[in-house]
DRENPA-3360 file (N, C-alpha, C; in nm, 2 decimals, always signed):
BEGIN
1 = PCKAEHIA = +0.07/-0.11/+0.00/+0.00/+0.03/+0.03/+0.07/+0.15/-0.01 ~ +0.23/+0.10/-0.02/+0.35/+0.23/+0.03/+0.40/+0.26/-0.13 ~ +0.38/+0.20/-0.19/+0.40/+0.19/-0.32/+0.30/+0.35/-0.40 ~ +0.41/+0.42/-0.47/+0.31/+0.58/-0.52/+0.22/+0.59/-0.64 ~ +0.26/+0.48/-0.63/+0.10/+0.49/-0.78/-0.01/+0.44/-0.66 ~ -0.02/+0.29/-0.56/-0.15/+0.28/-0.45/-0.16/+0.44/-0.43 ~ -0.09/+0.50/-0.37/-0.16/+0.65/-0.32/-0.20/+0.75/-0.37 ~ -0.19/+0.70/-0.46/-0.21/+0.79/-0.63/-0.34/+0.76/-0.63;
9 = QFGALQCS = -0.39/+0.66/-0.68/-0.45/+0.63/-0.68/-0.58/+0.61/-0.58 ~ -0.55/+0.50/-0.41/-0.62/+0.53/-0.29/-0.60/+0.61/-0.18 ~ -0.51/+0.71/-0.20/-0.46/+0.78/-0.12/-0.39/+0.71/+0.01 ~ -0.30/+0.76/+0.11/-0.14/+0.74/+0.17/-0.26/+0.65/+0.30 ~ -0.37/+0.68/+0.34/-0.38/+0.62/+0.44/-0.37/+0.54/+0.47 ~ -0.45/+0.39/+0.36/-0.39/+0.24/+0.42/-0.21/+0.27/+0.49 ~ -0.15/+0.32/+0.38/+0.00/+0.31/+0.39/+0.04/+0.41/+0.51 ~ -0.06/+0.46/+0.59/-0.03/+0.54/+0.76/-0.11/+0.49/+0.78;
17 = NVCQPAHC = -0.10/+0.40/+0.77/-0.15/+0.29/+0.86/-0.03/+0.21/+0.92 ~ -0.01/+0.17/+0.80/+0.11/+0.06/+0.79/+0.25/+0.13/+0.85 ~ +0.29/+0.23/+0.83/+0.41/+0.28/+0.93/+0.37/+0.34/+0.97 ~ +0.28/+0.33/+1.11/+0.25/+0.41/+1.20/+0.38/+0.42/+1.28 ~ +0.38/+0.28/+1.32/+0.51/+0.21/+1.44/+0.64/+0.26/+1.36 ~ +0.65/+0.28/+1.29/+0.83/+0.34/+1.22/+0.81/+0.47/+1.18 ~ +0.68/+0.56/+1.29/+0.66/+0.71/+1.19/+0.82/+0.72/+1.30 ~ +0.86/+0.73/+1.35/+1.00/+0.76/+1.46/+1.14/+0.68/+1.36;
25 = CFSGEYAC = +1.11/+0.68/+1.26/+1.27/+0.58/+1.14/+1.27/+0.68/+1.06 ~ +1.17/+0.80/+1.03/+1.20/+0.90/+0.90/+1.16/+1.00/+0.97 ~ +1.05/+1.07/+1.09/+1.07/+1.17/+1.09/+1.12/+1.28/+1.18 ~ +1.28/+1.24/+1.25/+1.31/+1.25/+1.22/+1.31/+1.38/+1.42 ~ +1.17/+1.33/+1.49/+1.13/+1.44/+1.55/+1.15/+1.32/+1.71 ~ +1.17/+1.19/+1.71/+1.25/+1.08/+1.84/+1.28/+1.02/+1.77 ~ +1.41/+0.93/+1.86/+1.51/+0.87/+1.80/+1.35/+0.75/+1.83 ~ +1.40/+0.58/+1.77/+1.29/+0.51/+1.84/+1.25/+0.45/+1.98;
33 = DDVQLGHL = +1.41/+0.45/+2.05/+1.43/+0.42/+2.11/+1.40/+0.48/+2.20 ~ +1.36/+0.58/+2.26/+1.25/+0.71/+2.33/+1.13/+0.63/+2.32 ~ +1.12/+0.61/+2.25/+0.96/+0.53/+2.25/+0.94/+0.37/+2.30 ~ +1.07/+0.34/+2.35/+1.01/+0.13/+2.38/+0.93/+0.05/+2.32 ~ +0.94/+0.04/+2.08/+0.87/+0.01/+2.06/+0.95/-0.10/+2.11 ~ +1.05/-0.19/+2.16/+1.10/-0.32/+2.12/+1.21/-0.36/+2.03 ~ +1.17/-0.47/+1.93/+1.22/-0.45/+1.86/+1.26/-0.40/+1.69 ~ +1.20/-0.30/+1.69/+1.12/-0.22/+1.65/+1.29/-0.23/+1.54;
41 = NCEDYNAC = +1.25/-0.27/+1.36/+1.42/-0.31/+1.27/+1.33/-0.18/+1.20 ~ +1.42/-0.08/+1.19/+1.37/+0.02/+1.03/+1.34/-0.05/+0.90 ~ +1.49/-0.05/+0.85/+1.44/-0.11/+0.72/+1.36/-0.17/+0.69 ~ +1.27/-0.24/+0.78/+1.13/-0.31/+0.75/+1.06/-0.23/+0.65 ~ +1.04/-0.15/+0.66/+0.98/+0.00/+0.61/+1.00/+0.06/+0.56 ~ +1.11/+0.03/+0.46/+1.16/+0.19/+0.39/+1.07/+0.23/+0.30 ~ +0.97/+0.11/+0.26/+0.90/+0.21/+0.21/+0.77/+0.31/+0.22 ~ +0.79/+0.30/+0.35/+0.72/+0.41/+0.41/+0.81/+0.55/+0.39;
49 = QVLYPNKK = +0.97/+0.51/+0.32/+0.99/+0.68/+0.31/+0.90/+0.71/+0.26 ~ +0.79/+0.68/+0.11/+0.71/+0.72/+0.03/+0.67/+0.88/+0.13 ~ +0.59/+0.83/+0.25/+0.52/+0.92/+0.32/+0.60/+1.05/+0.37 ~ +0.73/+1.00/+0.40/+0.84/+1.16/+0.45/+0.92/+1.20/+0.33 ~ +0.84/+1.35/+0.25/+0.98/+1.42/+0.21/+1.10/+1.35/+0.22 ~ +1.19/+1.36/+0.14/+1.37/+1.35/+0.18/+1.34/+1.54/+0.29 ~ +1.47/+1.54/+0.31/+1.52/+1.69/+0.37/+1.49/+1.76/+0.34 ~ +1.55/+1.77/+0.18/+1.54/+1.91/+0.10/+1.43/+1.94/+0.07;
57 = TSTKELLE = +1.38/+1.91/+0.08/+1.23/+1.93/+0.05/+1.08/+1.96/+0.12 ~ +1.07/+2.04/+0.20/+0.99/+2.05/+0.30/+0.85/+2.02/+0.21 ~ +0.73/+1.96/+0.35/+0.59/+1.89/+0.32/+0.48/+2.04/+0.22 ~ +0.54/+2.20/+0.28/+0.51/+2.27/+0.24/+0.62/+2.30/+0.07 ~ +0.65/+2.27/+0.05/+0.73/+2.29/-0.10/+0.63/+2.23/-0.23 ~ +0.64/+2.02/-0.15/+0.58/+1.97/-0.26/+0.55/+2.02/-0.28 ~ +0.38/+1.99/-0.19/+0.24/+2.14/-0.18/+0.26/+2.15/-0.29 ~ +0.34/+2.30/-0.30/+0.32/+2.42/-0.36/+0.43/+2.35/-0.46;
65 = LAERIDKV = +0.49/+2.30/-0.49/+0.48/+2.24/-0.67/+0.36/+2.13/-0.71 ~ +0.31/+2.03/-0.60/+0.20/+2.00/-0.66/+0.07/+2.05/-0.73 ~ +0.06/+2.20/-0.63/-0.04/+2.31/-0.68/+0.03/+2.33/-0.86 ~ +0.07/+2.39/-0.87/+0.22/+2.42/-0.99/+0.16/+2.39/-1.10 ~ +0.20/+2.24/-1.10/+0.23/+2.14/-1.19/+0.07/+2.06/-1.20 ~ -0.05/+2.13/-1.10/-0.19/+2.07/-1.08/-0.21/+2.22/-1.23 ~ -0.20/+2.35/-1.10/-0.21/+2.45/-1.27/-0.12/+2.40/-1.43 ~ -0.07/+2.47/-1.45/+0.02/+2.42/-1.53/-0.01/+2.32/-1.64;
73 = CSASSLNT = -0.11/+2.21/-1.59/-0.10/+2.03/-1.65/-0.25/+2.08/-1.66 ~ -0.33/+2.18/-1.62/-0.52/+2.20/-1.54/-0.51/+2.12/-1.72 ~ -0.68/+2.03/-1.75/-0.70/+2.06/-1.90/-0.73/+2.24/-2.00 ~ -0.76/+2.30/-1.91/-0.73/+2.39/-2.01/-0.58/+2.46/-2.02 ~ -0.47/+2.42/-1.98/-0.33/+2.55/-1.94/-0.31/+2.41/-2.10 ~ -0.33/+2.30/-2.11/-0.28/+2.20/-2.21/-0.34/+2.21/-2.31 ~ -0.52/+2.33/-2.31/-0.53/+2.35/-2.45/-0.46/+2.43/-2.60 ~ -0.40/+2.55/-2.42/-0.26/+2.59/-2.54/-0.15/+2.59/-2.56;
81 = IGGRAECQ = -0.11/+2.62/-2.66/+0.07/+2.63/-2.71/+0.23/+2.61/-2.62 ~ +0.16/+2.76/-2.53/+0.25/+2.72/-2.42/+0.22/+2.65/-2.27 ~ +0.12/+2.65/-2.28/+0.08/+2.56/-2.11/+0.12/+2.41/-2.19 ~ +0.07/+2.33/-2.33/+0.15/+2.23/-2.31/+0.33/+2.28/-2.30 ~ +0.36/+2.33/-2.33/+0.51/+2.33/-2.35/+0.58/+2.35/-2.18 ~ +0.50/+2.45/-2.12/+0.49/+2.45/-1.96/+0.48/+2.38/-1.90 ~ +0.38/+2.27/-1.92/+0.33/+2.14/-1.86/+0.49/+2.04/-1.91 ~ +0.51/+1.99/-2.05/+0.61/+1.92/-2.07/+0.75/+1.93/-1.98;
89 = DVCSDHLC = +0.82/+2.08/-2.00/+0.86/+2.10/-1.95/+0.85/+2.11/-1.75 ~ +0.80/+2.09/-1.70/+0.82/+2.07/-1.52/+0.73/+1.93/-1.57 ~ +0.71/+1.83/-1.57/+0.69/+1.69/-1.56/+0.86/+1.64/-1.63 ~ +0.91/+1.70/-1.72/+0.98/+1.62/-1.85/+1.10/+1.47/-1.75 ~ +1.19/+1.58/-1.65/+1.27/+1.50/-1.56/+1.15/+1.33/-1.45 ~ +1.10/+1.41/-1.49/+0.96/+1.32/-1.36/+0.91/+1.23/-1.41 ~ +0.89/+1.16/-1.56/+0.80/+1.02/-1.68/+0.83/+0.92/-1.56 ~ +0.96/+0.89/-1.55/+0.92/+0.75/-1.45/+0.84/+0.73/-1.35;
97 = CFYQDGCA = +0.78/+0.85/-1.29/+0.70/+0.81/-1.21/+0.61/+0.80/-1.24 ~ +0.56/+0.72/-1.39/+0.48/+0.69/-1.44/+0.48/+0.55/-1.50 ~ +0.60/+0.48/-1.47/+0.68/+0.41/-1.55/+0.65/+0.30/-1.45 ~ +0.56/+0.15/-1.49/+0.54/+0.03/-1.36/+0.73/+0.05/-1.26 ~ +0.75/-0.01/-1.36/+0.95/-0.03/-1.35/+1.03/+0.13/-1.26 ~ +0.97/+0.24/-1.28/+0.99/+0.35/-1.28/+1.10/+0.39/-1.16 ~ +1.07/+0.53/-1.14/+1.13/+0.59/-1.01/+1.08/+0.67/-0.88 ~ +0.93/+0.58/-0.86/+0.74/+0.63/-0.81/+0.85/+0.57/-0.68;
105 = NDPDKNCL = +0.90/+0.53/-0.66/+0.98/+0.47/-0.51/+1.05/+0.59/-0.43 ~ +1.12/+0.59/-0.58/+1.28/+0.71/-0.47/+1.20/+0.83/-0.45 ~ +1.26/+0.88/-0.34/+1.24/+0.95/-0.26/+1.30/+1.09/-0.32 ~ +1.37/+1.12/-0.38/+1.49/+1.16/-0.43/+1.44/+1.24/-0.57 ~ +1.26/+1.19/-0.61/+1.23/+1.22/-0.75/+1.09/+1.28/-0.71 ~ +1.03/+1.33/-0.57/+0.97/+1.34/-0.50/+0.80/+1.36/-0.62 ~ +0.73/+1.21/-0.64/+0.65/+1.18/-0.77/+0.55/+1.15/-0.71 ~ +0.41/+1.21/-0.56/+0.34/+1.19/-0.51/+0.29/+1.38/-0.53;
113 = AY = +0.42/+1.46/-0.59/+0.36/+1.58/-0.58/+0.37/+1.59/-0.77 ~ +0.39/+1.51/-0.89/+0.33/+1.44/-0.95/+0.18/+1.38/-1.01;
% end
């Protein structure tokens, strides 16, 4: 449930529920040892990284990026030559996000915004 494709289609709730015990592995808010989770192995939850933006991109920045993509790639924008070109320009480096064996699970690609 934590593949970007699944989240894009069904939302992040299932992934979030599965990943809740490992929040400490990715959030940086506290160490897993601080909450006494027993034998939690963060490596078992690697797929959960998709829920946590990388350190270079904040949640606010991802939201702004998603809103920009939504605007420049909207149906009305795609009906113009300039709008289509802008959408292609914004998305060209992230086409791998949409391929089955692409980069959708690479947190550095920020595929959820696309």
